[in-house]
C-alpha positions in Angstrom: 0.0 0.2 -0.1 2.8 2.4 0.8 4.3 1.7 -2.5 1.3 2.5 -4.5 1.4 5.6 -2.7 5.0 6.3 -3.5 4.1 5.3 -6.7 0.8 7.9 -6.9 2.9 11.2 -5.6 5.9 10.4 -7.8 3.6 10.5 -10.7 1.7 13.4 -9.5 4.3 15.6 -8.8 5.4 14.9 -12.4 2.1 15.7 -13.7 2.2 18.7 -11.5 4.9 20.1 -13.3 4.2 19.3 -17.0 1.3 21.3 -16.3 3.0 24.1 -14.5 5.2 24.2 -17.8 1.9 25.0 -19.8 0.8 27.5 -17.8 4.2 29.3 -17.8 3.9 28.7 -21.9 0.2 29.9 -22.0 1.6 33.0 -20.2 4.4 33.9 -22.3 2.1 33.6 -25.3 -0.9 35.7 -24.3 -0.2 39.3 -24.6 -0.2 41.4 -21.7 -3.3 44.1 -21.7 -2.0 47.3 -22.9 -2.2 50.7 -20.4 -5.3 52.5 -20.5 -4.5 55.3 -22.9 -6.8 58.7 -22.6 -8.1 59.5 -25.6 -8.5 63.5 -26.6 -11.9 65.2 -26.0 -13.8 68.1 -27.8 -16.3 70.1 -26.5 -18.5 73.2 -27.8 -20.7 75.3 -26.2 -22.6 78.5 -26.9 -21.3 81.7 -25.3 -21.9 85.3 -25.3 -19.0 87.2 -26.0 -18.7 91.0 -24.2 -21.7 90.0 -22.5 -24.2 89.9 -25.3 -22.5 89.0 -28.5 -23.5 85.3 -29.7 -20.9 82.9 -30.3 -19.9 79.3 -30.5 -16.9 78.0 -28.2 -15.3 74.7 -28.9 -12.3 73.5 -26.3 -9.9 70.6 -27.2 -8.1 68.5 -24.7 -5.3 66.5 -26.1 -4.7 64.2 -23.2 -1.3 64.2 -24.6 0.3 65.3 -28.6 -2.0 65.5 -31.8 -0.7 65.6 -35.6 -2.4 66.3 -38.4 -5.3 67.9 -35.9 -8.8 69.1 -38.1 -11.6 70.8 -36.0 -14.9 71.3 -37.7 -18.1 72.9 -36.5 -21.5 73.2 -38.1 -24.3 75.7 -37.2 -27.7 74.0 -37.5 -30.5 75.6 -38.2 -34.4 74.2 -38.2 -37.5 75.9 -40.1 -37.8 79.3 -37.7 -34.1 79.7 -37.1 -30.9 80.8 -39.6 -27.9 81.3 -38.5 -24.2 82.2 -40.1 -20.5 81.5 -38.3 -17.4 83.3 -39.1 -14.1 83.0 -37.2 -12.3 86.1 -36.3 -8.6 86.9 -35.3 -8.9 89.0 -32.9 -9.0 89.0 -28.9 -12.4 88.1 -28.7 -12.9 85.6 -31.9 -9.2 83.7 -32.5 -7.8 80.2 -31.9 -5.7 79.4 -29.0 -3.3 77.2 -27.3 -2.8 77.1 -23.5 -3.7 80.5 -23.7 -1.8 82.0 -26.4 -3.0 83.5 -29.6 -2.4 80.7 -32.5 -1.1 82.8 -36.1 -3.4 81.9 -38.5 -1.4 80.8 -42.0 1.6 79.7 -39.8 0.0 77.4 -37.0 -3.2 76.8 -38.8 -5.5 77.7 -42.1 -9.1 78.2 -42.1 -12.0 76.4 -44.4 -15.4 78.0 -45.1 -17.6 75.9 -47.0 -21.3 75.7 -47.5 -23.2 72.2 -48.8 -25.3 73.6 -52.0 -28.0 71.2 -51.0 -28.6 72.0 -47.1 -27.5 75.1 -47.0 -25.2 74.6 -43.9 -22.1 75.9 -43.7 -18.9 74.0 -42.1 -16.2 75.6 -40.6 -12.8 74.0 -41.0 -9.4 74.6 -38.5 -6.8 72.5 -39.9 -3.4 72.3 -37.5 -0.3 72.7 -39.1 1.3 72.6 -35.8 1.5 69.7 -33.3 -0.9 70.1 -30.3 0.1 69.9 -27.0 -2.0 72.0 -25.3 -5.7 73.1 -24.7 -7.0 75.0 -27.7 -9.8 77.0 -27.3 -11.5 78.1 -30.8 -14.2 80.8 -30.6 -16.5 82.1 -33.9 -19.4 84.2 -34.1 -23.3 83.3 -34.1 -26.0 85.4 -36.0 -29.6 84.1 -35.5 -32.7 84.8 -37.3 -36.3 84.1 -35.7 -40.0 84.0 -36.6 -40.6 83.1 -32.6 -42.9 85.8 -32.1 -41.9 86.4 -28.3 -39.3 85.0 -26.0 -35.9 83.6 -26.4 -35.1 81.3 -29.7 -32.3 78.2 -29.3 -29.8 77.5 -31.7 -27.7 74.4 -31.8 -24.1 73.6 -33.3 -22.1 70.4 -33.5 -18.2 70.1 -33.5 -15.6 67.2 -34.3 -12.0 66.3 -33.8 -9.8 64.3 -36.3 -6.5 63.4 -35.4 -3.9 60.8 -36.7 -5.4 58.8 -33.7 -8.9 59.1 -34.7 -12.0 60.8 -35.0 -13.7 62.3 -31.7 -17.2 64.3 -31.4 -18.8 66.0 -28.9 -21.7 63.8 -28.0 -24.1 66.7 -26.8 -24.5 69.2 -29.3 -24.6 72.8 -27.8 -27.4 75.2 -27.1 -27.1 79.1 -27.3 -30.1 80.8 -25.9 -30.6 84.5 -27.2 -33.6 86.9 -27.2 -33.9 87.8 -31.1 -34.2 91.6 -31.5 -32.0 92.3 -28.2 -29.3 90.4 -28.5 -26.9 91.8 -30.7 -26.6 90.2 -34.5 -30.2 88.6 -34.0 -33.2 89.6 -35.6 -36.9 89.0 -35.2 -39.2 88.8 -38.3 -42.0 87.5 -40.4 -41.4 84.2 -42.7 -41.3 85.8 -45.8 -40.6 84.6 -49.8 -38.6 87.3 -52.0 -36.9 87.4 -55.2 -33.9 88.4 -57.3 -34.6 89.0 -62.0 -31.4 89.4 -63.0 -31.2 91.3 -67.3 -28.9 92.5 -69.7 -27.9 95.6 -68.7 -27.9 96.8 -72.4 -31.0 95.3 -73.0 -33.9 95.1 -70.6 -35.9 92.2 -71.8 -32.9 89.3 -72.2 -33.0 87.7 -69.0 -29.9 85.7 -67.6 -30.2 82.5 -66.2 -27.1 80.5 -64.3 -26.1 82.8 -62.3 -26.0 82.2 -58.4 -26.4 85.0 -55.6 -25.6 84.8 -51.7 -27.6 86.7 -49.2 -25.9 88.4 -46.6 -26.7 90.1 -43.3 -25.8 93.4 -42.1 -22.6 92.2 -41.0 -21.9 90.3 -44.7 -22.7 86.9 -43.2 -23.8 84.4 -45.9 -27.1 83.1 -44.7 -28.9 79.7 -46.1 -27.6 78.7 -49.2 -27.0 79.9 -52.9 -29.8 80.5 -54.9 -29.7 80.4 -59.1 -31.8 81.9 -61.3 -34.1 80.2 -63.6 -34.6 80.3 -67.3 -36.7 83.3 -66.8 -34.1 84.7 -64.6 -35.1 84.8 -61.3 -34.0 83.5 -58.0 -36.5 82.7 -55.3 -35.3 83.0 -51.5 -38.1 80.8 -49.6 -38.2 80.5 -45.5 -36.3 84.0 -45.5 -37.1 86.6 -42.6 -38.4 90.0 -43.4 -39.2 92.6 -40.7 -38.5 96.0 -38.7 -34.5 96.8 -38.7 -33.5 93.8 -40.7 -31.6 94.1 -44.1 -30.2 92.5 -46.5 -27.4 92.5 -49.3 -27.1 90.3 -52.2 -23.6 89.1 -53.6 -23.6 87.1 -57.2 -21.0 84.2 -56.7 -21.8 83.2 -60.2 -22.2 85.6 -63.2 -22.9 84.1 -66.4 -20.5 83.4 -69.0 -19.5 86.8 -71.3 -20.7 89.2 -68.3 -19.7 91.1 -65.1 -21.4 92.3 -62.1 -22.8 96.1 -61.9 -24.5 98.5 -59.8 -26.0 97.2 -56.3 -24.0 94.0 -56.2 -20.7 95.9 -56.6 -21.4 98.0 -53.9 -23.1 95.2 -52.0 -25.8 97.7 -51.1 -27.8 96.7 -47.6 -31.3 97.3 -48.4 -34.8 96.3 -46.6 -36.9 93.8 -48.4 -40.6 93.4 -47.8 -42.2 89.6 -48.4 -43.1 89.2 -52.3 -40.9 91.5 -53.2 -38.2 91.7 -56.5 -35.2 92.7 -56.1 -33.8 94.2 -59.6 -30.3 93.8 -60.8 -28.3 93.7 -64.0 -25.4 92.5 -65.4 -23.0 94.1 -68.4 -21.4 92.1 -71.1 -17.6 91.8 -71.2 -16.2 94.3 -73.7 -12.8 94.3 -75.5 -12.2 97.4 -77.7 -9.3 96.9 -80.3 -7.5 99.3 -82.3 -5.3 99.0 -85.1 -2.7 101.0 -86.1 -0.2 101.0 -89.2 3.2 102.0 -88.4 5.3 103.4 -90.4 8.9 104.2 -89.1 10.4 107.7 -89.0 7.2 108.9 -90.7 5.9 112.0 -88.9 3.5 109.7 -87.3 5.1 106.8 -85.8 1.4 105.7 -85.9 -0.9 106.1 -88.5 -4.7 105.0 -88.0 -6.4 103.1 -89.8 -9.3 105.5 -91.2 -11.1 106.2 -94.3 -8.8 109.5 -94.8 -5.6 107.6 -94.8 -6.2 104.1 -95.9 -8.4 105.0 -98.8 -9.1 102.2 -101.0 -6.1 100.0 -99.6 -6.9 96.8 -97.7 -7.4 96.3 -94.1 -5.7 93.6 -92.0 -7.2 90.6 -90.9 -7.5 89.2 -87.8 -8.1 86.3 -85.4 -9.0 85.8 -81.8 -7.4 82.7 -80.2 -7.1 81.5 -76.5 -4.1 81.7 -75.0 -3.1 78.1 -76.2 -3.5 79.4 -79.2 -7.2 77.4 -80.1 -9.2 79.6 -82.4 -12.4 81.4 -80.3 -15.5 80.0 -82.3 -16.9 82.5 -84.6 -14.1 85.1 -84.6 -11.7 84.0 -87.6 -11.9 86.6 -89.6 -11.8 90.2 -87.9 -11.2 93.1 -90.3 -12.7 96.7 -89.9 -12.1 99.7 -92.6 -11.7 102.1 -89.5 -9.5 99.8 -87.8 -11.5 100.1 -84.4 -14.0 97.2 -83.4 -14.6 96.0 -80.5 -16.3 92.4 -79.1 -18.6 91.4 -76.2 -19.5 88.8 -74.3 -16.3 87.1 -74.0 -16.0 84.3 -71.2 -13.2 85.5 -68.1 -9.7 84.3 -69.6 -7.0 84.6 -71.2 -6.4 85.5 -75.1 -4.2 86.9 -78.1 -5.1 89.0 -81.3 -3.3 87.3 -84.1 -3.1 89.0 -87.6 -3.8 86.3 -90.7 -2.8 88.9 -92.8 -1.5 92.4 -93.1 -2.8 95.2 -95.8 -1.0 95.8 -99.1 2.8 96.7 -98.9 2.7 96.0 -95.0 4.4 93.3 -93.1 2.1 91.1 -91.0 2.9 91.4 -87.4 3.4 87.5 -85.9 3.5 88.7 -82.5 0.5 88.1 -80.9 -1.7 91.0 -79.1 -1.9 88.9 -75.6 -4.9 90.1 -73.1 -6.9 89.1 -70.4 -10.7 90.0 -68.8 -10.7 89.5 -65.8 -12.6 90.3 -62.4 -10.6 93.3 -60.7 -10.4 93.7 -56.8 -14.2 95.2 -56.6 -15.4 92.1 -58.5 -16.1 94.4 -61.8 -14.9 93.1 -65.6 -13.1 96.6 -66.6 -13.2 96.8 -70.5 -10.1 95.7 -71.8 -8.0 98.1 -75.0 -6.0 96.3 -77.0 -3.5 98.3 -79.4 -2.3 96.1 -82.6 -0.1 97.9 -85.3 1.6 96.5 -88.6 4.3 97.9 -89.6 6.4 98.4 -92.8 10.0 98.2 -93.0 12.5 100.8 -91.1 16.0 101.2 -93.4 19.1 101.8 -91.5 22.3 102.5 -94.0 25.9 104.4 -92.2 28.0 106.0 -95.1 31.4 106.4 -93.6 34.4 107.5 -94.9 38.3 106.2 -94.6 38.3 107.2 -90.9 35.0 105.9 -89.8 33.3 109.4 -89.7 29.7 110.0 -91.0 29.5 111.1 -94.8 26.8 113.5 -94.8 25.0 114.5 -98.3 25.0 111.2 -100.0 22.0 110.4 -102.2 20.4 106.9 -102.9 17.4 105.3 -105.0 15.4 102.3 -104.0 14.8 99.8 -106.5 12.0 96.7 -106.6 14.3 93.9 -107.4 14.2 93.5 -111.2 12.5 96.7 -111.7 14.0 99.3 -114.0 12.8 102.6 -112.4 13.4 103.1 -108.4 10.2 103.8 -106.2 12.1 106.0 -103.8 14.0 108.5 -104.7 16.8 111.1 -102.8 16.9 109.4 -100.0 20.0 111.5 -98.8 22.0 110.3 -95.7 22.1 112.9 -93.1 24.5 113.9 -90.2 26.6 111.8 -88.8 26.4 109.4 -92.4 22.9 107.8 -91.5 20.5 107.1 -93.9 16.6 105.9 -93.1 13.9 105.5 -95.8 12.2 108.8 -94.4 8.9 108.3 -93.5 8.4 106.2 -97.1 6.9 102.6 -96.7 8.4 99.7 -97.3 6.5 96.7 -97.5 7.7 92.7 -98.0 9.8 91.9 -101.1 13.5 91.9 -102.2 15.1 95.4 -103.2 18.2 96.8 -104.4 19.7 100.2 -103.1 22.1 102.5 -105.6 24.2 105.2 -104.6 23.0 108.2 -107.3 24.8 111.2 -106.1 28.2 111.4 -104.3 28.5 113.2 -101.1 30.8 116.6 -101.4 34.4 115.6 -102.0 33.2 111.7 -102.2 33.6 109.7 -104.9 30.5 108.1 -106.2 29.9 104.5 -105.1 27.5 102.8 -107.4 27.9 99.3 -106.0 24.0 98.1 -105.4 23.4 96.9 -102.0 20.4 94.3 -102.1 18.3 93.5 -98.9 15.1 91.5 -98.5 12.1 92.7 -96.3 9.9 89.4 -95.0 6.3 89.2 -95.5 6.3 88.4 -91.7 8.2 89.5 -89.0 7.4 89.7 -84.9 6.8 93.8 -84.0 8.8 96.7 -86.0 11.3 95.5 -88.6 14.4 96.8 -89.3 16.4 96.3 -92.4 19.8 96.6 -90.9 22.4 97.7 -93.8 25.4 98.0 -91.8 28.2 100.4 -93.3 29.3 101.9 -96.5 32.6 103.1 -96.8 33.3 105.4 -99.1 36.8 104.3 -100.2 35.5 100.5 -100.3 32.4 99.7 -102.0 30.6 97.3 -99.4 31.8 96.1 -96.0 29.2 93.1 -96.3 28.3 91.1 -98.9 25.7 90.5 -100.4 24.5 87.1 -101.7 21.7 86.4 -104.2 19.6 83.2 -104.3 17.2 82.2 -107.2 14.9 79.6 -106.9 13.7 77.9 -110.2 11.8 75.0 -111.5 13.2 72.5 -114.2 11.6 75.0 -116.5 13.0 77.8 -115.3 10.0 79.1 -113.6 10.5 81.2 -110.4 9.2 79.5 -107.5 7.8 81.0 -104.2 8.1 80.2 -100.6 10.9 77.4 -100.5 12.4 77.9 -97.0 16.1 77.8 -96.2 18.6 77.9 -93.5 22.6 79.5 -93.5 24.9 78.0 -91.1 28.3 79.1 -90.9 31.3 76.5 -91.5 31.0 75.1 -87.8 27.2 74.8 -88.4 25.9 77.5 -86.1 22.7 79.1 -87.4 23.2 82.3 -88.9 19.0 82.5 -90.3 16.6 80.4 -89.6 13.8 81.7 -91.9 14.6 83.0 -95.1 12.3 82.6 -97.9 11.8 83.2 -101.4 9.7 86.1 -102.8 6.9 85.7 -105.3 9.7 86.2 -108.2 11.8 83.1 -106.6 14.3 85.3 -105.5 15.9 86.0 -101.8 18.3 88.3 -100.4 20.9 87.8 -97.8 22.8 90.5 -96.3 25.4 91.2 -93.7 27.8 88.0 -93.9 31.2 88.6 -93.3 34.1 86.7 -95.0 33.9 82.7 -94.8 31.8 79.4 -95.8 28.6 79.2 -95.3 26.3 76.6 -96.2 22.4 76.9 -97.5 20.1 74.3 -96.7 16.6 74.0 -98.2 14.1 74.1 -94.9 10.9 72.9 -97.1 10.5 72.8 -100.9 7.2 75.1 -102.7 4.1 72.9 -102.6 4.3 70.0 -105.4 7.8 70.2 -105.1 10.8 67.2 -104.0 12.9 68.8 -101.5 16.1 69.4 -102.1 18.5 68.2 -99.1 21.8 68.9 -100.5 23.4 71.4 -98.9 25.0 74.5 -101.1 28.4 75.4 -99.6 29.9 79.1 -100.6 32.5 81.3 -99.7 32.2 84.8 -99.0 35.4 86.8 -100.3 36.9 89.8 -101.5 38.7 90.3 -105.0 42.0 91.9 -106.3 40.6 95.8 -105.2 39.6 94.6 -101.9 36.2 94.8 -102.7 33.6 91.8 -101.3 32.2 90.0 -104.7 28.5 89.8 -104.6 27.7 86.0 -105.0 24.8 84.5 -107.2 23.1 80.9 -106.1 20.5 79.0 -108.0 18.6 76.4 -106.6 16.6 73.9 -108.5 13.2 71.8 -107.6 12.0 68.9 -109.0 8.2 68.3 -109.7 6.6 65.4 -107.8 5.3 62.9 -110.1 1.9 61.5 -108.9 1.7 57.5 -108.2 -1.3 56.2 -109.0 -2.8 54.5 -106.3 -3.3 50.8 -106.9 -6.9 48.8 -107.1 -7.4 47.2 -103.8 -8.2 43.9 -104.0 -11.7 43.0 -102.3 -10.6 40.3 -99.0 -12.8 37.1 -98.8 -15.7 37.4 -96.2 -14.6 34.9 -93.5 -17.0 32.1 -92.9 -18.3 32.6 -88.7 -17.4 29.8 -86.8 -19.9 28.2 -84.5 -19.7 29.9 -81.4 -19.0 27.0 -78.4 -20.7 28.2 -75.7 -20.5 31.2 -73.0 -17.6 30.7 -70.9 -18.0 30.5 -67.2 -17.8 33.5 -65.2 -15.6 33.2 -62.3 -16.9 34.6 -58.8 -14.0 36.3 -57.3 -12.9 34.9 -53.7 -14.1 36.6 -50.4 -11.2 38.7 -49.2 -9.4 37.2 -46.1 -7.8 41.2 -45.3 -7.8 41.8 -41.5 -10.9 43.8 -40.1 -9.1 45.4 -37.6 -10.9 44.0 -34.8 -8.9 41.7 -32.3 -10.9 38.7 -32.8 -8.0 36.8 -34.1 -6.3 37.7 -30.7 -9.1 36.2 -28.8 -8.9 32.8 -30.9 -5.5 32.3 -30.2 -6.0 32.5 -26.2 -9.0 30.0 -26.6 -7.1 27.7 -28.7 -4.0 28.1 -25.6 -6.6 27.6 -22.9 -8.1 24.5 -25.0 -4.9 23.1 -25.2 -3.6 23.4 -21.7 -6.9 21.8 -20.6 -6.5 19.0 -23.0 -3.0 18.2 -21.2 -4.2 18.2 -17.9 -6.8 16.0 -18.7 -4.7 13.3 -20.4 -2.0 14.1 -17.6 -4.5 12.8 -14.6 -5.7 10.2 -17.0 -2.1 8.8 -17.2 -1.5 9.2 -13.2 -5.0 7.3 -12.8 -3.9 4.7 -15.2 -0.2 3.9 -13.9 -1.7 4.0 -10.5 -4.8 1.2 -10.9 -1.6 -1.0 -13.1 0.6 -0.5 -9.6 -2.6 -1.6 -7.8 -3.2 -4.8 -9.9 0.4 -6.0 -9.8 0.2 -5.6 -5.9 -2.8 -8.2 -5.9 -2.6 -10.8 -8.1 
């Protein structure tokens, strides 16, 4: 008997040690409960600032540190109460932390938005700093009530969002005031009134799509914005009117092509009665264009396109574009014989006026004239003036002696290249040896300038000077012909390029690029004139390459570069270089007759494919059910092990007992 007890005690101790080990392992596997953390709190309450001004006060207690904190407040309203709220950076209406006023824009930003459906306003304060102390936000309330006597109650709620979570004041605050007695509160009757919007020039034109916001005397917005319907009418229902109550209106959305005018711009407060209609007008936007002709060195530098100046002369044609270069529909060909025209009704935005074609004898000014239609600081859209000038060429030449001094009194004539008679005569070098076109018009083309009378005590230099005036140029164009010496025929060389086809017919609009020996671009926009000629001036001695960029329409592109050298003759005079470039016709290639493809025989369908059913996601849901299951499994395993150990002890005890009793 004693032997059996000894065995049982021995095995019992072993089983207890085994169970204790399992419990220790389970304790290590089961995570310890985290220390409790106190959440931040937010509380909103009604307050009377300066003893009588209604306001809302929000208090945020961080209970630690808060990052990325955002506080929102929503003043609520019912059928008999309308209210608004505005945040103020003053001693009374401010954002503070631990009693210190925070800086708007640096420590926090303010957002103030309205729900377009309900009209409710939401005040949002986004903190840019980490919050460690108690934060207080105070903002003003304005209250309207239709209750005939007694006090009125208002409600507001507040929410705090941080990196850790979202927290809401469980009990929205109440604010009790006496409308008509408490400042910023009003008592009146439920009313409906309207706004009608028309065109300022034509009152019968009604303007839909404009949006108006109603404001109280302190310019706090009331209710939701209201949009004018197809009849140009905006209806303000469930409003309050009465003695001492005034409103102003602001047009928050203006119809496209219009600007605000009158009382809307001035935000004039007005008393409104039930059923009253308030009339407002919008004025079409206006851009006023003045197109000038600029003749350089003329007594009148800018000559207006009027009937007296431009008799029997074509006018320029303009195109209106957006700032990105897209043509504005309906404004592709703008012109005016007087040079003055207006465009009204353009929407706000950035535009540019581009000259499509210039009058005969003028260079098309390829520089766009940009302008903007925009509201000014008061919300008005002022008229926009745009001046555009189309120029002729400015001719500049200096006649110098051997010492570089100017030679006065040399007389020149200007020829159209290929014409026997000059079209401008008696161009005379002035003081300093300077020569210009003297106010004469020089339009696009190829020209030759020839000295016809020598200056006193100087020899005649009849060597022609060739130059070209482009058909298009951004702004005023000056033909810089350099310096001509009385002892050296030309200081700069002229290169005459002729473009012809296989039949020696001149070709217009071939474009070229000129580079030097190191492939540096000298000119990138050279083109041949209607007589197939092009003049290149202003080149120093050296080797150059002329490369065709684009061939005239209908001709093959000549990609081969023409090399030429600028040099002087034995007398030290520059030699005029002549180049002829030939383009060949493009022979049309007949298109082959397409062979019809056989129509494929459709194969019978093998049946619709089965649509796979997406598997349910196994992502975690964010709760701690997995941890609870793990703990339960561990407890079950420990219990099962203890049960097995007890069964083993009992079995061994019985076995020993049976052995002792045969």
